[in-house]
N, C-alpha and C positions, 0 to 999 in steps of 0.2 A: 543389567539387563541385556544381552547379546542383539549382538548386528548380523539381519539378516545378508551378502553379498547378492549385492544392481546384476542382474542375470546383464545389465547389459555397460556399456561404458557410457558415459551423459558428456555430452558434445557443448560444447560454449557455440550458446549460436551470432553471427554475425549481423545477423536484423535487428532492426527493431523497425515497429510501424514510424505511417509516418504523419507529419501533422495532419495533414487529412480525414489518416485512418484517424488515431488518436481523436481528432474529433469526431467524428462517427460516432465511436465508444462512452466519449463524454454524455452527449445527447441523447445514446439510445438507452443510457444508464439515467439519467431524470428521464426524460418516459418511464422509463420504467416504473423507478418511487420506489418510497419502502427503505426497510434496508439494502436489497438487493444490489439496486441503483446505487444508492451510499455508499455498498466497498464501491464498486465495481466505479466508479467517480474519483472515489478516493485512492484508490488503485493508478489509475488512468492518467492525472493530477500530478504522485505523489513518484511512480518509478518501486510501490514497493513490491515486495513481490506476497502473494494471499496468504503462506504460510509463515509470513513472522508478521503483519497484520494482524489479522483474525486474532489473535491470543492477548492482542491491547489491552489495557487495563489502563484507570480511567490518571495513572497517576506516569503516566507516561504523555503526556500532552503539557505540557506546560504553556497552557494559560497568558504568562503576559509576555512570552515569549512570542505564541505558539511556531514551539515547532516540539514535533512530539520526539521522542527518541526510541530505540528499537537496545535495546540488550547482547550484548556481546552474545548468550547464550541463544538470542531466536537468529540472529541472518544466518546467509550461508559461505560465510567468510569469516564467519566469528568474531567483526570486527564490534566497539556501540558502531549503530546506523543516528543521523540528528537530522533529522525534514525537516526544514523553513516549509509551513503554513502561507499556504495563501488564500484568501477572505474565501474562494470553491473551495479549496483542498478546508482548511477550518471548520466550511455547513457541514464540508461534507463528513466531518466524525461523529455528528452530533452534532455541532459544540453552538450549533443555535445560529449566535446573527457574529460579521463580522468587528 
């Protein structure tokens, strides 16, 4: 498959959400509910990228350890990424009770 050259330079971002801003995102995601609210909440709680998480399969979730594993083929930096999930993050996966 042929890659298309980007028409702009990628710029690293220095800004991250403040705790209060992140809390507002999570509250809004809970209010929205449904699948969209769940994915936004999951992304906010784990700090993972939408493009990396949306194709996630159930075998990438370890229920016993409460860990999600993104394969290196799907991460921006090309390295496997493990995310230890809080009870809220785990529920955000649609994985039921904590």
